[in-house]
N, CA, C and O atoms as a printed pandas DataFrame, in Angstrom:
     atom_number atom_name residue_name chain_id  residue_number  x_coord  y_coord  z_coord
0              1         N          UNK        A               1  -93.519  -85.218 -211.027
1              2        CA          UNK        A               1  -94.491  -83.948 -211.292
2              3         C          UNK        A               1  -95.251  -83.518 -210.254
3              4         O          UNK        A               1  -95.175  -82.356 -209.854
4              5         N          UNK        A               2  -96.124  -84.488 -209.674
5              6        CA          UNK        A               2  -97.116  -84.128 -208.507
6              7         C          UNK        A               2  -96.511  -84.609 -207.231
7              8         O          UNK        A               2  -95.669  -85.505 -207.283
8              9         N          UNK        A               3  -96.852  -84.112 -206.145
9             10        CA          UNK        A               3  -96.500  -84.526 -204.676
10            11         C          UNK        A               3  -97.503  -85.708 -204.536
11            12         O          UNK        A               3  -98.408  -85.992 -205.320
12            13         N          UNK        A               4  -97.169  -86.325 -203.410
13            14        CA          UNK        A               4  -98.015  -87.672 -203.043
14            15         C          UNK        A               4  -99.410  -87.146 -202.827
15            16         O          UNK        A               4  -99.566  -85.992 -202.428
16            17         N          UNK        A               5 -100.513  -88.008 -203.091
17            18        CA          UNK        A               5 -101.555  -87.561 -202.593
18            19         C          UNK        A               5 -102.063  -86.787 -201.423
19            20         O          UNK        A               5 -101.838  -87.261 -200.309
20            21         N          UNK        A               6 -102.685  -85.716 -201.515
21            22        CA          UNK        A               6 -102.829  -85.031 -200.083
22            23         C          UNK        A               6 -101.665  -84.295 -199.744
23            24         O          UNK        A               6 -101.661  -83.979 -198.554
24            25         N          UNK        A               7 -100.659  -83.909 -200.401
25            26        CA          UNK        A               7  -99.516  -83.274 -200.036
26            27         C          UNK        A               7  -99.483  -82.047 -200.586
27            28         O          UNK        A               7  -98.641  -81.282 -200.116
28            29         N          UNK        A               8 -100.335  -81.556 -201.662
29            30        CA          UNK        A               8 -100.342  -80.275 -202.212
30            31         C          UNK        A               8 -100.947  -79.123 -201.593
31            32         O          UNK        A               8 -101.824  -79.363 -200.763
32            33         N          UNK        A               9 -100.657  -77.921 -201.828
33            34        CA          UNK        A               9 -101.252  -76.817 -201.355
34            35         C          UNK        A               9 -101.886  -76.226 -202.391
35            36         O          UNK        A               9 -101.254  -76.111 -203.440
36            37         N          UNK        A              10 -103.251  -75.735 -202.316
37            38        CA          UNK        A              10 -103.672  -74.973 -203.391
38            39         C          UNK        A              10 -103.924  -73.586 -202.672
39            40         O          UNK        A              10 -104.288  -73.443 -201.504
40            41         N          UNK        A              11 -103.661  -72.595 -203.595
41            42        CA          UNK        A              11 -103.526  -71.186 -203.101
42            43         C          UNK        A              11 -104.760  -70.389 -203.944
43            44         O          UNK        A              11 -104.700  -70.203 -205.160
44            45         N          UNK        A              12 -105.740  -70.010 -203.208
45            46        CA          UNK        A              12 -106.833  -69.193 -203.823
46            47         C          UNK        A              12 -106.522  -67.783 -203.739
47            48         O          UNK        A              12 -106.119  -67.249 -202.706
48            49         N          UNK        A              13 -106.711  -67.187 -204.831
49            50        CA          UNK        A              13 -106.524  -65.561 -204.889
50            51         C          UNK        A              13 -107.832  -65.038 -205.429
51            52         O          UNK        A              13 -108.204  -65.197 -206.592
52            53         N          UNK        A              14 -108.526  -64.375 -204.447
53            54        CA          UNK        A              14 -109.697  -63.656 -204.823
54            55         C          UNK        A              14 -109.691  -62.714 -205.754
55            56         O          UNK        A              14 -108.692  -61.995 -205.753
56            57         N          UNK        A              15 -110.662  -62.461 -206.701
57            58        CA          UNK        A              15 -110.807  -61.308 -207.697
58            59         C          UNK        A              15 -111.594  -60.516 -207.227
59            60         O          UNK        A              15 -112.762  -60.834 -207.004
60            61         N          UNK        A              16 -111.068  -59.220 -206.961
61            62        CA          UNK        A              16 -111.796  -57.946 -206.333
62            63         C          UNK        A              16 -112.058  -56.993 -207.184
63            64         O          UNK        A              16 -111.147  -56.407 -207.768
64            65         N          UNK        A              17 -113.325  -56.709 -207.372
65            66        CA          UNK        A              17 -113.696  -55.402 -208.421
66            67         C          UNK        A              17 -113.485  -54.296 -207.781
67            68         O          UNK        A              17 -113.949  -54.024 -206.674
68            69         N          UNK        A              18 -112.581  -53.422 -208.630
69            70        CA          UNK        A              18 -112.201  -52.244 -208.326
70            71         C          UNK        A              18 -112.856  -50.923 -209.124
71            72         O          UNK        A              18 -112.819  -49.772 -208.688
72            73         N          UNK        A              19 -113.423  -51.316 -210.305
73            74        CA          UNK        A              19 -113.996  -50.455 -211.203
74            75         C          UNK        A              19 -115.210  -51.544 -211.874
75            76         O          UNK        A              19 -115.429  -52.678 -211.448
76            77         N          UNK        A              20 -115.843  -50.947 -212.904
77            78        CA          UNK        A              20 -116.607  -51.531 -213.921
78            79         C          UNK        A              20 -115.639  -52.243 -214.799
79            80         O          UNK        A              20 -114.769  -51.582 -215.365
80            81         N          UNK        A              21 -115.714  -53.606 -214.975
81            82        CA          UNK        A              21 -114.553  -54.416 -215.634
82            83         C          UNK        A              21 -113.384  -54.449 -215.437
83            84         O          UNK        A              21 -112.664  -54.989 -216.277
84            85         N          UNK        A              22 -112.841  -53.887 -214.281
85            86        CA          UNK        A              22 -111.403  -53.856 -213.573
86            87         C          UNK        A              22 -111.451  -54.674 -212.287
87            88         O          UNK        A              22 -112.227  -54.382 -211.377
88            89         N          UNK        A              23 -110.547  -55.777 -212.226
89            90        CA          UNK        A              23 -110.389  -56.589 -210.985
90            91         C          UNK        A              23 -108.879  -56.317 -210.664
91            92         O          UNK        A              23 -108.080  -55.819 -211.457
92            93         N          UNK        A              24 -108.592  -56.741 -209.306
93            94        CA          UNK        A              24 -107.156  -56.690 -208.763
94            95         C          UNK        A              24 -107.364  -57.975 -208.088
95            96         O          UNK        A              24 -108.488  -58.331 -207.735
96            97         N          UNK        A              25 -106.134  -58.797 -207.868
97            98        CA          UNK        A              25 -105.898  -59.919 -207.092
98            99         C          UNK        A              25 -105.831  -59.455 -205.752
99           100         O          UNK        A              25 -105.172  -58.474 -205.409
100          101         N          UNK        A              26 -106.685  -60.336 -204.805
101          102        CA          UNK        A              26 -106.530  -59.976 -203.327
102          103         C          UNK        A              26 -105.537  -60.900 -202.701
103          104         O          UNK        A              26 -104.816  -61.662 -203.344
104          105         N          UNK        A              27 -105.551  -60.781 -201.434
105          106        CA          UNK        A              27 -104.605  -61.677 -200.517
106          107         C          UNK        A              27 -104.937  -63.078 -200.681
107          108         O          UNK        A              27 -106.107  -63.405 -200.485
108          109         N          UNK        A              28 -104.091  -63.946 -201.009
109          110        CA          UNK        A              28 -104.217  -65.314 -201.355
110          111         C          UNK        A              28 -104.317  -66.342 -199.997
111          112         O          UNK        A              28 -103.507  -66.220 -199.078
112          113         N          UNK        A              29 -105.008  -66.999 -199.981
113          114        CA          UNK        A              29 -105.564  -67.939 -198.810
114          115         C          UNK        A              29 -105.035  -69.354 -199.229
115          116         O          UNK        A              29 -105.481  -69.839 -200.269
116          117         N          UNK        A              30 -104.051  -70.093 -198.440
117          118        CA          UNK        A              30 -103.708  -71.186 -198.671
118          119         C          UNK        A              30 -104.515  -72.428 -198.070
119          120         O          UNK        A              30 -105.005  -72.367 -196.942
120          121         N          UNK        A              31 -104.617  -73.449 -198.803
121          122        CA          UNK        A              31 -105.342  -74.643 -198.340
122          123         C          UNK        A              31 -104.389  -75.796 -198.489
123          124         O          UNK        A              31 -104.289  -76.349 -199.584
124          125         N          UNK        A              32 -103.665  -76.201 -197.428
125          126        CA          UNK        A              32 -102.821  -77.387 -197.743
126          127         C          UNK        A              32 -103.331  -78.814 -197.361
127          128         O          UNK        A              32 -104.180  -78.834 -196.470
128          129         N          UNK        A              33 -103.021  -79.781 -197.792
129          130        CA          UNK        A              33 -103.357  -81.166 -197.683
130          131         C          UNK        A              33 -104.363  -81.443 -198.805
131          132         O          UNK        A              33 -105.377  -82.093 -198.552
132          133         N          UNK        A              34 -104.140  -81.010 -199.941
133          134        CA          UNK        A              34 -105.026  -81.231 -201.158
134          135         C          UNK        A              34 -104.276  -81.998 -202.091
135          136         O          UNK        A              34 -103.046  -81.983 -202.123
136          137         N          UNK        A              35 -105.075  -82.743 -202.937
137          138        CA          UNK        A              35 -104.676  -83.562 -204.053
138          139         C          UNK        A              35 -105.200  -83.169 -205.351
139          140         O          UNK        A              35 -106.402  -83.274 -205.592
140          141         N          UNK        A              36 -104.385  -82.733 -206.182
141          142        CA          UNK        A              36 -104.824  -82.331 -207.630
142          143         C          UNK        A              36 -104.160  -83.051 -208.688
143          144         O          UNK        A              36 -102.948  -82.924 -208.865
144          145         N          UNK        A              37 -104.975  -83.900 -209.496
145          146        CA          UNK        A              37 -104.160  -84.638 -210.396
146          147         C          UNK        A              37 -104.962  -84.351 -211.907
147          148         O          UNK        A              37 -106.137  -83.999 -212.004
148          149         N          UNK        A              38 -104.180  -84.553 -212.851
149          150        CA          UNK        A              38 -104.882  -84.456 -214.113
150          151         C          UNK        A              38 -105.845  -85.547 -214.534
151          152         O          UNK        A              38 -105.737  -86.731 -214.215
152          153         N          UNK        A              39 -106.844  -84.994 -215.320
153          154        CA          UNK        A              39 -107.823  -85.979 -215.778
154          155         C          UNK        A              39 -107.279  -86.270 -217.317
155          156         O          UNK        A              39 -106.744  -85.468 -218.082
156          157         N          UNK        A              40 -107.526  -87.403 -217.487
157          158        CA          UNK        A              40 -107.152  -88.231 -218.614
158          159         C          UNK        A              40 -107.697  -87.421 -219.760
159          160         O          UNK        A              40 -108.868  -87.044 -219.698
160          161         N          UNK        A              41 -106.928  -87.112 -220.832
161          162        CA          UNK        A              41 -107.850  -86.245 -221.924
162          163         C          UNK        A              41 -107.061  -86.691 -223.279
163          164         O          UNK        A              41 -105.856  -86.943 -223.311
164          165         N          UNK        A              42 -107.833  -86.737 -224.247
165          166        CA          UNK        A              42 -107.459  -87.044 -225.709
166          167         C          UNK        A              42 -106.819  -85.938 -226.393
167          168         O          UNK        A              42 -106.139  -86.211 -227.382
168          169         N          UNK        A              43 -106.935  -84.682 -226.006
169          170        CA          UNK        A              43 -106.268  -83.465 -226.467
170          171         C          UNK        A              43 -104.798  -83.541 -226.394
171          172         O          UNK        A              43 -104.160  -83.960 -225.429
172          173         N          UNK        A              44 -104.270  -83.050 -227.622
173          174        CA          UNK        A              44 -102.850  -83.018 -227.696
174          175         C          UNK        A              44 -102.301  -81.749 -228.169
175          176         O          UNK        A              44 -102.971  -81.077 -228.952
176          177         N          UNK        A              45 -101.205  -81.369 -227.794
177          178        CA          UNK        A              45 -100.612  -80.145 -228.087
178          179         C          UNK        A              45  -99.944  -80.320 -229.593
179          180         O          UNK        A              45  -99.990  -81.383 -230.212
180          181         N          UNK        A              46  -99.344  -79.163 -230.065
181          182        CA          UNK        A              46  -98.832  -79.322 -231.297
182          183         C          UNK        A              46  -97.623  -80.338 -231.301
183          184         O          UNK        A              46  -97.341  -81.022 -232.284
184          185         N          UNK        A              47  -96.961  -80.368 -230.147
185          186        CA          UNK        A              47  -95.833  -81.270 -230.198
186          187         C          UNK        A              47  -96.044  -82.691 -229.956
187          188         O          UNK        A              47  -95.085  -83.463 -229.947
188          189         N          UNK        A              48  -97.271  -83.095 -229.754
189          190        CA          UNK        A              48  -97.841  -84.319 -229.683
190          191         C          UNK        A              48  -98.231  -84.764 -228.236
191          192         O          UNK        A              48  -99.053  -85.645 -227.988
192          193         N          UNK        A              49  -97.598  -84.108 -227.403
193          194        CA          UNK        A              49  -97.743  -84.466 -225.872
194          195         C          UNK        A              49  -99.376  -84.166 -225.337
195          196         O          UNK        A              49 -100.035  -83.226 -225.781
196          197         N          UNK        A              50  -99.796  -84.959 -224.499
197          198        CA          UNK        A              50 -101.088  -84.710 -223.879
198          199         C          UNK        A              50 -101.363  -83.438 -223.418
199          200         O          UNK        A              50 -100.438  -82.802 -222.911
200          201         N          UNK        A              51 -102.449  -82.955 -223.499
201          202        CA          UNK        A              51 -102.807  -81.542 -223.179
202          203         C          UNK        A              51 -103.416  -81.671 -221.844
203          204         O          UNK        A              51 -104.442  -82.337 -221.702
204          205         N          UNK        A              52 -102.821  -81.049 -220.818
205          206        CA          UNK        A              52 -103.458  -81.227 -219.456
206          207         C          UNK        A              52 -104.441  -79.857 -219.262
207          208         O          UNK        A              52 -103.989  -78.731 -219.054
208          209         N          UNK        A              53 -105.556  -80.116 -219.348
209          210        CA          UNK        A              53 -106.758  -78.818 -219.427
210          211         C          UNK        A              53 -107.545  -79.076 -218.250
211          212         O          UNK        A              53 -108.143  -78.118 -217.760
212          213         N          UNK        A              54 -107.642  -80.168 -217.732
213          214        CA          UNK        A              54 -108.596  -80.192 -216.647
214          215         C          UNK        A              54 -107.935  -81.181 -215.521
215          216         O          UNK        A              54 -107.198  -82.116 -215.835
216          217         N          UNK        A              55 -108.317  -80.836 -214.066
217          218        CA          UNK        A              55 -107.769  -81.617 -212.957
218          219         C          UNK        A              55 -108.901  -81.895 -212.242
219          220         O          UNK        A              55 -109.978  -81.303 -212.315
220          221         N          UNK        A              56 -108.552  -83.004 -211.411
221          222        CA          UNK        A              56 -109.522  -83.350 -210.254
222          223         C          UNK        A              56 -108.784  -82.909 -209.022
223          224         O          UNK        A              56 -107.569  -82.974 -208.838
224          225         N          UNK        A              57 -109.743  -82.431 -208.172
225          226        CA          UNK        A              57 -109.292  -81.806 -206.905
226          227         C          UNK        A              57 -109.984  -82.577 -205.872
227          228         O          UNK        A              57 -111.192  -82.783 -205.979
228          229         N          UNK        A              58 -109.235  -83.066 -204.770
229          230        CA          UNK        A              58 -109.819  -83.581 -203.479
230          231         C          UNK        A              58 -109.217  -82.774 -202.471
231          232         O          UNK        A              58 -107.996  -82.854 -202.335
232          233         N          UNK        A              59 -109.970  -81.905 -201.640
233          234        CA          UNK        A              59 -109.559  -80.954 -200.890
234          235         C          UNK        A              59 -110.064  -81.448 -199.317
235          236         O          UNK        A              59 -110.966  -82.276 -199.194
236          237         N          UNK        A              60 -109.481  -80.935 -198.325
237          238        CA          UNK        A              60 -109.918  -81.259 -196.983
238          239         C          UNK        A              60 -111.378  -80.425 -196.775
239          240         O          UNK        A              60 -111.635  -79.382 -197.376
240          241         N          UNK        A              61 -112.213  -81.033 -195.886
241          242        CA          UNK        A              61 -113.295  -80.239 -195.399
242          243         C          UNK        A              61 -112.978  -78.635 -194.973
243          244         O          UNK        A              61 -112.055  -78.307 -194.228
244          245         N          UNK        A              62 -113.724  -77.913 -195.463
245          246        CA          UNK        A              62 -113.496  -76.300 -195.350
246          247         C          UNK        A              62 -113.194  -75.673 -196.481
247          248         O          UNK        A              62 -113.369  -74.461 -196.610
248          249         N          UNK        A              63 -112.663  -76.509 -197.507
249          250        CA          UNK        A              63 -112.396  -75.812 -198.746
250          251         C          UNK        A              63 -113.523  -75.154 -199.362
251          252         O          UNK        A              63 -114.503  -75.896 -199.420
252          253         N          UNK        A              64 -113.697  -74.034 -199.826
253          254        CA          UNK        A              64 -114.889  -73.469 -200.442
254          255         C          UNK        A              64 -115.544  -74.204 -201.674
255          256         O          UNK        A              64 -114.974  -74.323 -202.759
256          257         N          UNK        A              65 -116.756  -74.665 -201.399
257          258        CA          UNK        A              65 -117.348  -75.252 -202.448
258          259         C          UNK        A              65 -117.724  -74.431 -203.653
259          260         O          UNK        A              65 -117.769  -74.993 -204.747
260          261         N          UNK        A              66 -118.009  -73.094 -203.539
261          262        CA          UNK        A              66 -118.302  -72.194 -204.440
262          263         C          UNK        A              66 -117.287  -71.083 -204.327
263          264         O          UNK        A              66 -117.120  -70.469 -203.273
264          265         N          UNK        A              67 -116.493  -70.794 -205.625
265          266        CA          UNK        A              67 -115.623  -70.009 -205.657
266          267         C          UNK        A              67 -115.225  -69.522 -207.066
267          268         O          UNK        A              67 -115.062  -70.282 -208.021
268          269         N          UNK        A              68 -115.105  -68.366 -207.097
269          270        CA          UNK        A              68 -114.541  -67.641 -208.618
270          271         C          UNK        A              68 -113.254  -67.304 -208.504
271          272         O          UNK        A              68 -112.698  -66.795 -209.478
272          273         N          UNK        A              69 -112.606  -67.505 -207.404
273          274        CA          UNK        A              69 -111.264  -67.101 -207.072
274          275         C          UNK        A              69 -110.158  -68.160 -208.079
275          276         O          UNK        A              69 -110.301  -69.351 -208.355
276          277         N          UNK        A              70 -109.112  -67.259 -208.448
277          278        CA          UNK        A              70 -107.963  -68.008 -209.024
278          279         C          UNK        A              70 -107.354  -68.946 -208.152
279          280         O          UNK        A              70 -107.125  -68.667 -206.975
280          281         N          UNK        A              71 -107.072  -70.067 -208.674
281          282        CA          UNK        A              71 -106.506  -71.208 -207.867
282          283         C          UNK        A              71 -104.993  -71.514 -208.682
283          284         O          UNK        A              71 -104.922  -71.661 -209.903
284          285         N          UNK        A              72 -103.800  -71.578 -207.735
285          286        CA          UNK        A              72 -102.617  -72.112 -208.165
286          287         C          UNK        A              72 -102.219  -73.381 -207.376
287          288         O          UNK        A              72 -102.443  -73.443 -206.167
288          289         N          UNK        A              73 -101.724  -74.234 -207.943
289          290        CA          UNK        A              73 -101.462  -75.331 -207.071
290          291         C          UNK        A              73  -99.696  -75.612 -207.068
291          292         O          UNK        A              73  -98.858  -75.316 -207.920
292          293         N          UNK        A              74  -99.595  -76.091 -206.148
293          294        CA          UNK        A              74  -97.867  -76.709 -205.870
294          295         C          UNK        A              74  -97.668  -77.607 -206.849
295          296         O          UNK        A              74  -98.354  -78.622 -206.738
296          297         N          UNK        A              75  -96.891  -77.550 -207.846
297          298        CA          UNK        A              75  -96.545  -78.715 -208.673
298          299         C          UNK        A              75  -97.043  -78.570 -210.021
299          300         O          UNK        A              75  -96.647  -79.246 -210.970
300          301         N          UNK        A              76  -98.003  -77.583 -210.082
301          302        CA          UNK        A              76  -98.766  -77.360 -211.523
302          303         C          UNK        A              76  -98.370  -76.087 -212.211
303          304         O          UNK        A              76  -98.706  -74.989 -211.767
304          305         N          UNK        A              77  -97.617  -76.248 -213.351
305          306        CA          UNK        A              77  -96.764  -75.134 -213.815
306          307         C          UNK        A              77  -96.991  -75.080 -215.388
307          308         O          UNK        A              77  -97.274  -76.111 -215.998
308          309         N          UNK        A              78  -96.867  -73.904 -216.004
309          310        CA          UNK        A              78  -96.615  -74.154 -217.419
310          311         C          UNK        A              78  -95.373  -74.576 -218.236
311          312         O          UNK        A              78  -94.439  -75.168 -217.696
312          313         N          UNK        A              79  -95.379  -74.295 -219.400
313          314        CA          UNK        A              79  -93.956  -74.560 -219.865
314          315         C          UNK        A              79  -92.923  -73.893 -219.501
315          316         O          UNK        A              79  -91.776  -74.340 -219.510
316          317         N          UNK        A              80  -93.297  -72.635 -219.112
317          318        CA          UNK        A              80  -92.104  -71.592 -218.787
318          319         C          UNK        A              80  -91.870  -71.799 -217.273
319          320         O          UNK        A              80  -91.016  -71.150 -216.669
320          321         N          UNK        A              81  -92.585  -72.641 -216.735
321          322        CA          UNK        A              81  -92.300  -72.859 -215.103
322          323         C          UNK        A              81  -93.086  -71.957 -214.229
323          324         O          UNK        A              81  -92.862  -71.927 -213.019
324          325         N          UNK        A              82  -93.930  -71.274 -214.742
325          326        CA          UNK        A              82  -94.989  -70.314 -213.887
326          327         C          UNK        A              82  -96.016  -71.151 -213.556
327          328         O          UNK        A              82  -96.356  -72.019 -214.359
328          329         N          UNK        A              83  -96.669  -71.008 -212.301
329          330        CA          UNK        A              83  -97.790  -71.617 -211.766
330          331         C          UNK        A              83  -98.879  -71.313 -212.593
331          332         O          UNK        A              83  -99.169  -70.150 -212.876
332          333         N          UNK        A              84  -99.556  -72.377 -213.033
333          334        CA          UNK        A              84 -100.795  -72.158 -213.967
334          335         C          UNK        A              84 -101.986  -71.751 -213.246
335          336         O          UNK        A              84 -102.312  -72.351 -212.222
336          337         N          UNK        A              85 -102.626  -70.832 -213.675
337          338        CA          UNK        A              85 -104.000  -70.256 -213.060
338          339         C          UNK        A              85 -105.056  -70.970 -213.565
339          340         O          UNK        A              85 -105.367  -71.091 -214.750
340          341         N          UNK        A              86 -105.718  -71.549 -212.365
341          342        CA          UNK        A              86 -106.944  -72.395 -212.621
342          343         C          UNK        A              86 -108.301  -71.874 -211.998
343          344         O          UNK        A              86 -108.301  -70.934 -211.203
344          345         N          UNK        A              87 -109.372  -72.474 -212.362
345          346        CA          UNK        A              87 -110.621  -71.926 -211.819
346          347         C          UNK        A              87 -111.405  -73.258 -211.644
347          348         O          UNK        A              87 -111.179  -74.203 -212.401
348          349         N          UNK        A              88 -112.413  -73.340 -210.552
349          350        CA          UNK        A              88 -113.431  -74.328 -210.422
350          351         C          UNK        A              88 -114.178  -74.482 -211.696
351          352         O          UNK        A              88 -114.664  -73.506 -212.268
352          353         N          UNK        A              89 -114.294  -75.907 -212.227
353          354        CA          UNK        A              89 -115.019  -76.103 -213.366
354          355         C          UNK        A              89 -116.203  -76.571 -212.825
355          356         O          UNK        A              89 -116.170  -77.625 -212.190
356          357         N          UNK        A              90 -117.418  -75.869 -212.991
357          358        CA          UNK        A              90 -118.734  -76.255 -212.177
358          359         C          UNK        A              90 -118.752  -75.854 -210.859
359          360         O          UNK        A              90 -118.404  -74.750 -210.442
360          361         N          UNK        A              91 -119.213  -76.882 -210.148
361          362        CA          UNK        A              91 -119.106  -76.500 -208.463
362          363         C          UNK        A              91 -118.388  -77.721 -207.865
363          364         O          UNK        A              91 -118.250  -78.788 -208.464
364          365         N          UNK        A              92 -117.973  -77.474 -206.706
365          366        CA          UNK        A              92 -117.314  -78.508 -205.800
366          367         C          UNK        A              92 -118.236  -79.097 -204.965
367          368         O          UNK        A              92 -119.240  -78.460 -204.648
368          369         N          UNK        A              93 -118.048  -80.233 -204.552
369          370        CA          UNK        A              93 -119.180  -80.954 -203.606
370          371         C          UNK        A              93 -118.534  -81.728 -202.451
371          372         O          UNK        A              93 -117.672  -82.582 -202.660
372          373         N          UNK        A              94 -118.971  -81.410 -201.236
373          374        CA          UNK        A              94 -118.683  -82.102 -200.044
374          375         C          UNK        A              94 -119.152  -83.395 -200.164
375          376         O          UNK        A              94 -120.331  -83.558 -200.479
376          377         N          UNK        A              95 -118.229  -84.607 -199.913
377          378        CA          UNK        A              95 -118.825  -85.813 -199.750
378          379         C          UNK        A              95 -118.635  -86.586 -198.408
379          380         O          UNK        A              95 -117.603  -86.421 -197.758
380          381         N          UNK        A              96 -119.470  -87.300 -198.051
381          382        CA          UNK        A              96 -119.531  -87.692 -196.720
382          383         C          UNK        A              96 -119.303  -89.176 -196.396
383          384         O          UNK        A              96 -119.556  -89.964 -197.308
384          385         N          UNK        A              97 -118.891  -89.638 -195.307
385          386        CA          UNK        A              97 -118.501  -90.979 -195.136
386          387         C          UNK        A              97 -119.998  -91.836 -194.732
387          388         O          UNK        A              97 -121.146  -91.413 -194.869
388          389         N          UNK        A              98 -119.568  -93.112 -194.220
389          390        CA          UNK        A              98 -121.003  -93.767 -194.073
390          391         C          UNK        A              98 -121.765  -93.448 -192.887
391          392         O          UNK        A              98 -122.969  -93.691 -192.803
392          393         N          UNK        A              99 -120.984  -92.827 -191.835
393          394        CA          UNK        A              99 -121.623  -92.397 -190.811
394          395         C          UNK        A              99 -122.245  -90.860 -190.943
395          396         O          UNK        A              99 -122.841  -90.399 -189.970
396          397         N          UNK        A             100 -122.115  -90.148 -192.038
397          398        CA          UNK        A             100 -122.742  -89.070 -192.244
398          399         C          UNK        A             100 -121.812  -87.801 -191.842
399          400         O          UNK        A             100 -122.300  -86.674 -191.756
400          401         N          UNK        A             101 -120.401  -88.070 -191.596
401          402        CA          UNK        A             101 -119.440  -86.837 -191.272
402          403         C          UNK        A             101 -118.766  -86.482 -192.600
403          404         O          UNK        A             101 -118.227  -87.307 -193.337
404          405         N          UNK        A             102 -118.850  -85.214 -192.817
405          406        CA          UNK        A             102 -118.090  -84.735 -193.865
406          407         C          UNK        A             102 -116.613  -85.104 -193.987
407          408         O          UNK        A             102 -115.822  -84.815 -193.089
408          409         N          UNK        A             103 -116.224  -85.775 -195.152
409          410        CA          UNK        A             103 -114.914  -86.422 -195.431
410          411         C          UNK        A             103 -114.126  -85.617 -196.252
411          412         O          UNK        A             103 -113.003  -85.330 -195.836
412          413         N          UNK        A             104 -114.519  -85.163 -197.420
413          414        CA          UNK        A             104 -113.762  -84.259 -198.246
414          415         C          UNK        A             104 -114.497  -83.608 -199.097
415          416         O          UNK        A             104 -115.696  -83.850 -199.241
416          417         N          UNK        A             105 -113.782  -82.602 -199.836
417          418        CA          UNK        A             105 -114.247  -81.757 -200.823
418          419         C          UNK        A             105 -113.779  -82.138 -202.137
419          420         O          UNK        A             105 -112.558  -82.112 -202.294
420          421         N          UNK        A             106 -114.575  -82.524 -203.214
421          422        CA          UNK        A             106 -113.940  -82.855 -204.519
422          423         C          UNK        A             106 -114.675  -82.170 -205.792
423          424         O          UNK        A             106 -115.822  -81.725 -205.740
424          425         N          UNK        A             107 -114.072  -82.155 -206.630
425          426        CA          UNK        A             107 -114.418  -81.472 -207.921
426          427         C          UNK        A             107 -113.463  -81.512 -209.219
427          428         O          UNK        A             107 -112.653  -82.404 -209.469
428          429         N          UNK        A             108 -113.728  -80.336 -210.011
429          430        CA          UNK        A             108 -112.731  -80.280 -211.107
430          431         C          UNK        A             108 -112.226  -78.724 -211.183
431          432         O          UNK        A             108 -112.906  -77.790 -210.759
432          433         N          UNK        A             109 -111.047  -78.592 -211.733
433          434        CA          UNK        A             109 -110.504  -77.238 -212.079
434          435         C          UNK        A             109 -109.994  -77.399 -213.502
435          436         O          UNK        A             109 -109.534  -78.395 -214.060
436          437         N          UNK        A             110 -110.180  -76.255 -213.910
437          438        CA          UNK        A             110 -109.762  -75.998 -215.326
438          439         C          UNK        A             110 -108.883  -74.892 -215.541
439          440         O          UNK        A             110 -108.470  -74.259 -214.570
440          441         N          UNK        A             111 -108.536  -74.576 -216.765
441          442        CA          UNK        A             111 -107.707  -73.368 -217.107
442          443         C          UNK        A             111 -108.627  -71.855 -216.728
443          444         O          UNK        A             111 -109.768  -71.562 -217.084
444          445         N          UNK        A             112 -107.780  -71.168 -215.993
445          446        CA          UNK        A             112 -108.730  -69.779 -215.646
446          447         C          UNK        A             112 -108.945  -68.909 -216.991
447          448         O          UNK        A             112 -108.028  -68.589 -217.747
448          449         N          UNK        A             113 -110.146  -68.618 -217.145
449          450        CA          UNK        A             113 -110.713  -67.693 -218.298
450          451         C          UNK        A             113 -110.924  -66.402 -217.724
451          452         O          UNK        A             113 -112.018  -66.166 -217.212
452          453         N          UNK        A             114 -110.046  -65.555 -217.740
453          454        CA          UNK        A             114 -110.264  -64.209 -217.007
454          455         C          UNK        A             114 -110.890  -63.293 -217.875
455          456         O          UNK        A             114 -111.154  -62.155 -217.485
C-alpha cells in the first residue's frame, strides 16, 4: 500500500479565500522524498478493519512547518481509490542531527476537516 520510506510525494494544495466563507483550491506544490505511514489505532470501521485516521510524516528540510493547506499523499487513498485529503495535525517540527544541522521535518497528518 505504501512506497518505500522516503519515496512518497506529498502534494500541498493551498486554500485561497475568495469571499467570506468561500475558498478555492490554489496551485498544488509537490514535496518529493517524504515518508507517510499510518499511526497504530484502536479505531475500527463497521467492517472490523482498522481505521486509518492519523499518519506520521517525515519530510525533507524545507517542508513548511506551519500549513493549513490540504495534503494528498501518493499511496493514501479512500475506499473509492481517490486520494485522501489530509491536514497537519498540530504543528510540524524540524529535527536536527548531533552537529546541529537540520535533518528532517516531522509530525502528524489527519483527515482534512474543511
